[in-house]
C-alpha positions in Angstrom: -118.3 -116.3 192.4 -117.8 -117.2 196.2 -120.9 -117.0 198.3 -121.3 -113.0 199.2 -123.6 -113.6 201.5 -120.7 -114.4 204.0 -118.6 -111.2 203.0 -122.0 -108.8 203.3 -122.6 -110.6 206.8 -119.2 -109.9 208.5 -119.0 -106.1 207.1 -122.0 -105.6 209.0 -121.3 -107.6 212.0 -117.9 -105.1 211.7 -120.1 -101.8 211.9 -121.2 -101.2 208.5 -124.6 -100.0 208.1 -124.8 -101.1 204.2 -122.6 -103.4 202.5 -121.8 -104.0 198.5 -120.0 -107.0 196.9 -118.9 -106.8 193.5 -116.6 -109.6 192.4 -115.4 -109.8 188.5 -114.5 -112.7 187.0 -113.1 -113.3 183.5 -110.6 -115.0 180.8 -109.0 -113.0 177.9 -107.0 -114.5 174.9 -105.0 -112.0 172.8 -103.8 -112.6 169.6 -101.0 -109.8 169.0 -99.1 -109.0 165.2 -96.0 -106.9 165.1 -94.3 -105.8 161.9 -97.1 -107.9 159.4 -96.1 -111.0 161.8 -97.6 -113.1 164.8 -95.8 -111.6 167.5 -97.7 -113.4 170.7 -100.6 -115.0 172.0 -101.7 -116.3 175.3 -104.7 -116.9 177.7 -105.2 -114.2 180.8 -107.4 -115.4 183.9 -108.4 -113.1 186.2 -110.6 -112.9 189.0 -111.4 -110.6 192.4 -113.6 -109.3 194.4 -114.5 -105.3 195.6 -116.2 -104.5 199.0 -118.3 -100.8 199.3 -119.6 -99.9 202.6 -121.1 -97.2 204.5 -120.0 -96.8 208.0 -120.8 -93.8 210.2 -122.1 -92.2 207.0 -119.2 -92.6 205.0 -117.9 -94.5 202.0 -114.6 -97.1 202.3 -113.9 -99.6 199.6 -111.0 -102.3 199.7 -110.4 -105.1 196.7 -108.8 -108.3 196.6 -107.6 -111.2 194.3 -108.8 -113.5 197.3 -112.2 -113.2 198.1 -111.9 -116.1 200.6 -110.4 -113.8 203.0 -113.2 -112.1 204.3 -111.8 -110.7 207.5 -109.1 -108.6 205.8 -111.4 -107.7 202.8 -114.1 -106.5 205.7 -111.1 -104.3 207.7 -109.4 -102.8 205.2 -112.8 -101.6 203.6 -114.1 -100.3 207.1 -110.2 -98.9 207.5 -110.9 -96.1 205.0 -114.6 -95.6 205.6 -113.1 -92.3 208.2 -111.7 -91.3 205.5 -113.9 -91.7 202.6 -116.5 -89.2 201.1 -120.5 -88.6 202.9 -122.2 -91.2 201.6 -125.5 -89.6 199.8 -126.5 -93.3 198.0 -128.3 -96.5 199.4 -127.5 -99.5 197.5 -130.4 -100.7 195.3 -132.7 -103.7 195.8 -133.3 -106.0 193.3 -135.5 -104.6 190.4 -136.5 -105.8 187.0 -133.7 -105.4 184.4 -134.1 -105.3 180.8 -133.4 -108.4 178.9 -130.0 -107.3 177.0 -128.3 -110.3 175.5 -124.6 -109.7 175.9 -123.5 -113.3 175.5 -122.4 -115.1 172.7 -121.8 -118.8 173.0 -119.5 -119.3 169.6 -117.1 -116.4 170.8 -115.9 -118.6 173.8 -115.7 -121.6 171.4 -113.2 -119.7 168.6 -110.4 -121.6 168.0 -107.3 -119.4 168.6 -105.9 -120.9 164.8 -108.6 -119.0 163.7 -108.0 -115.9 165.4 -104.7 -115.9 163.9 -105.6 -116.9 160.7 -108.0 -113.4 161.0 -105.3 -111.2 162.1 -102.9 -112.2 159.3 -105.9 -112.4 156.5 -106.3 -108.6 158.2 -103.0 -107.6 157.5 -102.4 -109.5 154.1 -105.9 -107.7 152.5 -104.6 -104.2 153.7 -100.9 -104.5 152.4 -102.5 -106.2 148.6 -103.4 -102.8 148.2 -99.8 -101.4 149.5 -97.6 -103.8 149.6 -94.8 -101.2 151.7 -97.3 -100.9 154.8 -95.5 -102.5 158.2 -98.9 -103.9 159.8 -99.5 -104.1 163.4 -102.6 -105.8 164.4 -104.7 -107.5 167.5 -107.6 -110.1 167.7 -109.0 -110.2 171.0 -111.6 -112.9 172.0 -112.9 -112.3 176.4 -115.7 -113.8 178.6 -116.5 -112.5 181.7 -119.1 -113.0 184.7 -120.5 -110.0 186.6 -121.8 -110.4 189.8 -123.2 -107.8 192.6 -125.0 -108.8 196.1 -125.5 -106.0 198.7 -127.2 -105.4 202.6 -130.2 -104.2 200.9 -131.0 -107.3 198.7 -130.1 -106.4 195.7 -128.7 -109.5 193.7 -127.3 -109.4 190.4 -125.3 -111.1 188.0 -124.8 -111.9 184.1 -122.0 -113.0 181.1 -120.6 -111.4 178.6 -117.9 -112.1 175.7 -116.5 -109.8 173.9 -114.4 -110.2 170.5 -112.5 -107.5 168.6 -110.1 -106.4 166.1 -107.6 -103.7 164.7 -105.2 -103.4 162.1 -102.9 -100.3 161.7 -100.5 -99.7 159.0 -97.6 -97.4 158.6 -95.7 -96.0 155.5 -92.4 -94.9 155.8 -90.9 -92.7 152.7 -87.7 -90.8 153.8 -88.7 -88.7 156.2 -92.5 -89.1 155.8 -94.9 -91.2 158.0 -98.5 -92.3 157.0 -100.3 -94.1 159.6 -103.9 -95.8 158.7 -105.7 -98.2 160.5 -109.7 -99.3 161.5 -111.0 -101.3 164.2 -114.5 -102.8 165.0 -115.5 -104.6 168.6 -118.5 -106.9 169.1 -119.4 -109.2 171.9 -120.5 -111.7 168.7 -117.9 -113.6 167.1 -118.6 -111.7 163.7 -116.7 -108.5 162.8 -116.7 -106.3 160.0 -113.5 -107.1 158.6 -113.9 -106.2 155.0 -115.5 -103.0 156.3 -112.3 -102.5 157.5 -110.0 -103.4 154.8 -112.2 -101.1 152.9 -111.5 -98.5 155.5 -108.1 -98.8 155.0 -107.5 -98.8 151.3 -109.7 -95.7 151.0 -107.5 -93.9 153.5 -104.4 -95.3 151.2 -106.3 -93.8 148.2 -106.7 -90.5 149.5 -103.6 -90.4 150.7 -101.4 -90.8 147.3 -100.8 -87.5 146.8 -100.0 -84.9 149.2 -101.8 -81.6 149.2 -101.0 -78.0 150.8 -103.9 -76.3 153.0 -103.5 -72.6 154.2 -104.1 -70.9 158.1 -107.7 -69.9 157.9 -111.0 -70.3 158.8 -112.3 -73.3 156.3 -115.0 -76.1 156.1 -114.1 -79.4 157.6 -115.9 -83.0 157.5 -115.0 -85.3 160.4 -115.1 -88.9 159.3 -117.2 -91.0 161.8 -113.6 -92.2 162.9 -112.4 -88.5 163.1 -115.8 -87.5 165.1 -114.7 -90.5 167.6 -111.2 -89.9 167.9 -111.4 -86.2 167.9 -115.3 -84.8 169.2 -117.3 -87.4 171.1 -114.6 -87.3 174.3 -114.7 -83.4 174.9 -119.1 -83.7 174.0 -119.5 -86.4 176.3 -117.5 -85.1 179.7 -120.5 -82.2 179.2 -122.8 -84.5 179.9 -121.2 -86.0 183.4 -123.5 -85.3 186.4 -120.8 -84.8 188.6 -119.1 -81.9 186.2 -122.7 -80.4 186.2 -123.1 -80.5 190.0 -119.7 -78.7 190.3 -120.6 -76.1 187.7 -117.7 -77.5 185.9 -119.9 -78.3 182.6 -120.6 -75.8 179.9 -123.9 -77.3 180.3 -125.0 -76.6 183.6 -128.0 -75.0 184.0 -128.9 -75.5 180.2 -131.1 -78.6 180.7 -134.2 -78.6 178.5 -132.5 -76.1 176.7 -132.0 -75.7 172.8 -128.1 -75.9 172.8 -127.1 -77.3 169.3 -128.3 -77.6 165.8 -132.0 -78.9 165.4 -131.0 -81.3 163.8 -128.5 -83.1 166.0 -129.8 -85.9 168.6 -127.5 -88.1 170.6 -128.5 -90.8 173.3 -126.6 -93.4 175.5 -128.3 -96.9 175.4 -127.1 -100.4 177.1 -129.4 -101.8 176.0 -128.5 -102.6 172.3 -127.5 -106.5 172.4 -124.3 -107.8 171.4 -122.6 -104.2 171.8 -119.1 -104.4 173.8 -120.8 -102.3 176.5 -124.2 -103.7 176.4 -125.4 -104.7 180.2 -129.1 -105.3 182.0 -127.6 -103.6 184.8 -124.8 -101.1 185.7 -121.7 -101.7 187.8 -124.4 -100.8 190.9 -126.8 -103.0 189.7 -129.5 -100.4 188.4 -131.3 -101.5 185.6 -130.2 -99.7 182.4 -132.5 -98.1 180.1 -131.7 -95.8 177.0 -131.0 -92.4 178.1 -131.8 -89.4 175.3 -128.8 -86.6 175.8 -129.9 -84.3 173.3 -133.2 -84.4 171.0 -133.1 -82.3 168.3 -130.5 -79.9 169.8 -132.0 -79.8 173.1 -130.4 -81.2 176.0 -132.5 -83.7 178.2 -130.4 -85.4 180.3 -127.3 -86.0 182.3 -125.7 -88.9 183.4 -125.4 -89.9 187.1 -124.3 -93.1 189.4 -125.8 -93.5 192.5 -123.4 -91.0 195.0 -123.7 -88.5 192.5 -127.5 -88.2 191.9 -127.6 -88.3 196.0 -125.3 -84.9 195.7 -127.0 -83.4 192.8 -130.6 -84.4 194.3 -131.2 -86.4 190.7 -132.0 -89.9 189.6 -129.7 -92.2 188.9 -129.4 -92.8 185.3 -127.4 -96.7 186.0 -124.3 -95.1 184.7 -121.6 -96.3 186.5 -118.8 -97.8 185.9 -115.9 -99.7 187.6 -112.9 -102.1 187.8 -112.3 -104.1 190.7 -109.7 -101.6 191.9 -111.6 -98.3 192.1 -115.3 -97.1 193.0 -117.8 -96.5 190.6 -117.9 -93.5 188.4 -120.3 -92.1 185.4 -119.4 -93.6 182.0 -120.9 -94.1 178.8 -121.9 -97.1 177.2 -122.9 -97.3 173.8 -122.7 -93.7 172.4 -125.5 -93.5 169.4 -125.4 -90.3 167.2 -128.6 -90.1 165.0 -127.6 -89.7 161.3 -128.4 -87.3 158.9 -129.7 -87.2 154.9 -125.9 -86.1 153.4 -123.6 -88.3 152.2 -119.8 -88.1 152.3 -119.5 -87.5 148.6 -122.3 -84.9 148.8 -120.3 -83.5 151.5 -117.4 -83.4 149.8 -118.5 -81.6 146.8 -120.7 -78.7 148.6 -117.0 -77.8 149.8 -115.0 -75.4 147.4 -111.9 -75.3 150.0 -111.6 -77.1 153.3 -110.2 -80.3 155.2 -111.6 -83.8 156.0 -110.2 -84.8 159.4 -109.9 -88.4 160.0 -107.6 -88.7 163.2 -106.2 -85.8 165.3 -102.8 -86.3 167.4 -103.1 -84.6 170.9 -106.5 -84.1 170.6 -107.4 -83.8 174.3 -104.9 -81.1 175.0 -106.6 -78.0 176.0 -109.7 -77.0 178.0 -111.5 -80.1 177.1 -114.0 -80.2 180.0 -115.1 -77.0 178.1 -115.3 -78.8 175.2 -112.4 -77.5 173.2 -110.0 -79.6 170.9 -106.8 -79.1 169.5 -104.7 -81.1 167.7 -102.3 -82.3 164.2 -104.4 -83.8 161.6 -102.6 -87.2 162.0 -104.7 -88.4 159.3 -106.5 -85.6 156.8 -107.3 -84.6 153.1 -107.6 -81.5 151.4 -110.9 -80.7 149.3 -110.4 -78.1 146.7 -113.6 -77.4 144.4 -115.9 -80.8 145.8 -113.0 -83.2 145.7 -110.1 -84.9 147.9 -107.4 -83.6 146.2 -104.4 -85.3 148.6 -103.5 -86.1 152.3 -101.8 -82.9 154.4 -99.1 -82.6 156.6 -98.2 -80.3 159.0 -101.3 -78.9 159.7 -103.5 -78.5 162.9 -107.4 -77.8 163.5 -109.2 -76.4 166.3 -112.2 -75.5 168.2 -115.0 -76.1 170.6 -117.3 -78.9 169.7 -120.4 -77.2 171.6 -119.8 -73.8 169.3 -119.1 -76.3 166.6 -122.5 -78.3 167.1 -124.3 -75.0 166.4 -122.8 -74.3 163.5 -123.2 -77.8 161.2 -124.1 -77.5 157.7 -125.0 -81.1 157.4 -124.9 -84.8 158.9 -124.1 -87.5 157.5 -126.5 -90.2 156.2 -124.0 -93.0 156.2 -123.7 -94.2 160.0 -121.0 -97.0 161.3 -120.2 -98.3 164.3 -116.2 -97.0 165.7 -114.6 -99.1 168.1 -118.2 -101.0 169.2 -119.4 -98.7 171.2 -119.7 -95.3 169.2 -122.6 -95.1 166.3 -122.2 -92.2 164.1 -121.6 -90.5 160.8 -119.8 -88.1 159.0 -120.2 -84.2 160.6 -119.6 -81.5 158.3 -118.9 -77.7 160.2 -119.1 -74.4 158.3 -116.0 -73.3 159.7 -112.6 -74.8 162.6 -109.5 -72.8 162.9 -106.8 -74.5 160.7 -102.9 -73.5 161.2 -100.4 -74.9 158.6 -97.2 -74.5 158.6 -95.6 -72.1 156.0 
């Protein structure tokens, strides 16, 4: 990146008490397939700088894709400060960060032809199980460099690589539409393609027949994909320090209290090498660490960035995330749900009548901040007498994730990565509201 010192110096000369420069430069190469064929491949470069200032006790912000225009950038940031929030933070000085592997040279050197081959092979493999599938897919590699510098002496920089793939298949028969798919992501040029193929083939096998369910409170098993699609969002939003400080989280006042099944534990960890969200420091320069959110059912921590920690009288957890065009906000990184001791097959055998949910459509509806989830079952299966008997249609599932996690029957033993940044296993709940079209 260009030298941040002239920007910091100009900001101080112009009246800023503190200043922070955030620079992001990267290259991305997406390969996209549509309707079973290669549709697009290109390469995109991006670079820009953001400046955050504290002037007269308030925060100003501006960004630019022309880092050389120092005076314009500084003037724009200072112009916003009178209208910005009251600053409750100090930018961090340089601190020792954990050794986290985020960059894999073979990823950057990966040939585009190999990416094309990977995408087409993935499509061919799943269509071998169902030739009528119409598949879209994407294979993507990226490399970026993050650099931060501030007027308190903080200097932080790291390079990261990314490699991801997904495949979605649609099967249309008359008025019936079936959607299947899976994805994987890493910093390395090695993905679990066989696992993705296996997941899609399993989904197809479960959908060979249709089944009818009923409106009732029934046992429901969420697969790992189902946990990611429907439950992770409503659960983790409650751990935002901003939500807790504003008393909008159902966990406000619950630190140290047992709120979930005692077998359930969850933590956020940006220090797991080669995960897509791995990083030695957060986007404010605070060193990363493992953050226990839930330990054996007990709420142990909330997530904070610098500003929210200052407002709440707490300590930042290094949970700041940002883009070039926005100021930092609170976010999880690599979320880990500890596995249990029950296999998926054992879960299914233990249900007389119930559902398996793989994906909900519209799961973000309702009071998400309160933990509610509801939606149409886009992909799910009926269980009868301990067996999956077919795919359900015209069915809705609803519940509250905080209440449901107090009524866990079992936690799965077969954990997997979903999307690269969530590790989870299936979860079996004793009952959720199921609504079926008559």
